[in-house]
N, C-alpha and C positions, 0 to 999 in steps of 0.2 A: 563836644562837636554836635551832639544831638540837639542842643539848644540853639544852634545857628539858624537864622532865618534865611533859607537858601534863596528865596525870591528877592528878598531885600539885597542880598549880596549880588545877585544877578543884575538887579536894577543899578547897583553902584558901578559895576563893570561897564554896563551899557552907557550910563551917563558919562563916565570917564572918557570913553572913546568918542562919544557924541561931541563933547566939549572940544576935543582935540581934532575933530573932523576926520576921524579914522574909521575905516571899515575893516576890522580884524578878520583874519581867516579862521574859520571854525570847522573842525572835523567832527561831524555829528554821527555817532553810532546809532543806527536805526534797526529796530527789530521787525517792524512791519509798517505798511502804509497808514493804517488807522492811527497808530500811536505817533507816527511822524507828522501827521497832517497839521495839527495845531502847532507843534513845535516848529515846523518849517514856516508856517504862516506868521508866527510871532517873531522868530529869530531872524528871518530873512530881511526884516526891516533894518537890521543893525549889523549883520555879519555876512561875509562872503562864505557861503556854506558848501562844503562837500559832504555828501551823505556817504557813510561807510557801512556797507552791508556785510557784516561778519556775524554769522549765526550758525555755528556748527552744532548747536543744541537742537536745531530742527532736524529731527531724526528721519523724516521721510523726504526723499529727494524731490518728489513732485510738489510737496507742500513748500519746500524751500524755494523752488523755482517759481511757484505761483505767487508767493509773497513778494519775491523780487520783481516779477512782472508788474504787480500791482503798485509797487513803489515807483518803478520807472514810469508807469502810466500817470500816476498822480503828479509827479514832478513835471511831466510833459504838459499836463492839462492845466495845472495851477499857475496863476500869474504871481510872480515874486518881484519885489523891488530890486533885489540883487540876484544875479544868476545862481541857481542851485545845480550842482553837478553830482554825479554818483560814481563811486568806485566800489567794486565788489571784490571779495576775497574768493579764493577757490573753495569749493565745498569739501570739507574734511570733517565729517561727523565723528570720526575716531578721536579727534582732539577733545571733544566734549566728553566722550565716554572715559577717556584716560583721566580727565580732570576730576570726574565725579566717582571714580572707581572706589568702591567700598561704601558709597553713600546712596546706593540705589533705593534703599528702603526708607530714606528720610522723607518726612512729609513735605508737601509743597510749602515754600517759604522758609525752609530750614537750611541745614548746612549744605545740601546739594545745590540749592539756588545760589548760596553765597559763592561757592566755587565756580559756578557758571558765570556769575557776574564778574568775578576776578579774571576768568579766562577771556571774556569778551572785552572788558575794559583794558586789560593788559595789551591785547592786540591793537586796540584803538589808540592807546598811548604810543605804542611802537610805531604805528603807521603815521600818527601825527608828528612824531619826531623825525621819521624818515622823510616826510614830505614838507616839513618846515611850517607847520600850522602854528598859529598864535594860541589857540585853545582847542580842547576837545571835551566832549560831553556825550550823554546818551539820552535817548527818548524814553528809556525804561522808567524814569521817575514819574511819568504821566499816569501809570497804571495805579489804581487804588489798591491793587493786590501786591504791589512792590514796595519794599522798605526804602524810602527815599534817603533816610539817614545812613543806612548801610551802603547804598549805592554811592552817595557822596563821599563817604569815608574811604571806600575802595578807590573811587576815582581820584581823590586827592593823593592817596598812597601811590597810585600808578603815575600820576603826574609828577610827583616828587622823584620817583625812580627813573623816569625817562626825560625829565627836564622840560616838560610841556605843561603850562598851566591848565588845571582842571576848571571848567566853567561850572560853578555851583548851580544847582537847579532843583526845583520841585514843580514840574510842569502841571501837576494837578491843581495848583493854586490858580486863583482868578478864573475859576471854572474852565481850566484847560481841558480836563477830561470831557466835560460836557460839550465843549466846542469840537473836540475830536470826533464825538459821535455825530454832531451836526455835519461836519465836513465829510465824514464817512457816508452819510446819507446823500449829501449833495453830489459826491463823486462816485457813488455806488461802489464803495470800496469793500473788499472781502474782509469780514471780521471773523476771526477764528475764536473758538471758545477755550483755547489752551495756549500756553506760552510757546511750545514748540517741541519739547522733548517727549519721548514715549511715556515718561513718568507723569508729566503734566497732562498729557492726553488721557491717560487712564483716569486721572483725578477728574478731569473735565467730563469724561464720559459718565462717570459715576454720578456726578452732580446733575 
C-alpha cells in the first residue's frame, strides 16, 4: 500500500466522475483552516463538500473554538465552484485521552498519533455512513509532518468497516502545502505551531 500513488488515484476518481457528469458528495475531515484551505480550493471544483470538524485531540477548549471560527470564516469568505457546508461534532476531549491512554510518552508521529488518526477517521467514516456520503477523506495528509501512507491505510480500513469509499489523497503533492501557506496569508488565517493535543503543544513549545 505504501507504493500507491495517492494523487494519481485521486485523479482517476475525479476523471471517472467528470466523464459521467457527476458531482459526488464528499465528507472532508478538517483539522484547521490553514490545512483545509488548499484542499477545499482544489476539491470543490469536483465534489459537493461538507466539512466535518471533529477534533477531540485539541485539548484546550478556547483553541478548539478559535480554530472552528477560523474554518467557518474561511468557508464564508472563499468562493467555491460548488457550495461548501460545515458540520461540527460536540467537543469531547475525553474521547482523545481514552484513545491514547498508555501512549502519553510516545514521541510525536509515533503510536499516539496513529491512535489519534484512527479515532478521527473512524468518526468521519461513521458520519459519512450516517449521512449518505459518496466518499470521505481528511485534510491531514497536507502536512509535511504527517504520514500520508499511514493516514491512507487507516482511512481505507475505516471505509471498508463502514461501507463508505475512502478518497485516497496526499495533498502535499503538486505544491499543495505551499499553496496552503499562500492562502493562509491571503485570508489572514491563524496558523498554530502544534497539532492540537497537550503532547504536541509541549513538543512545539520546545522547538
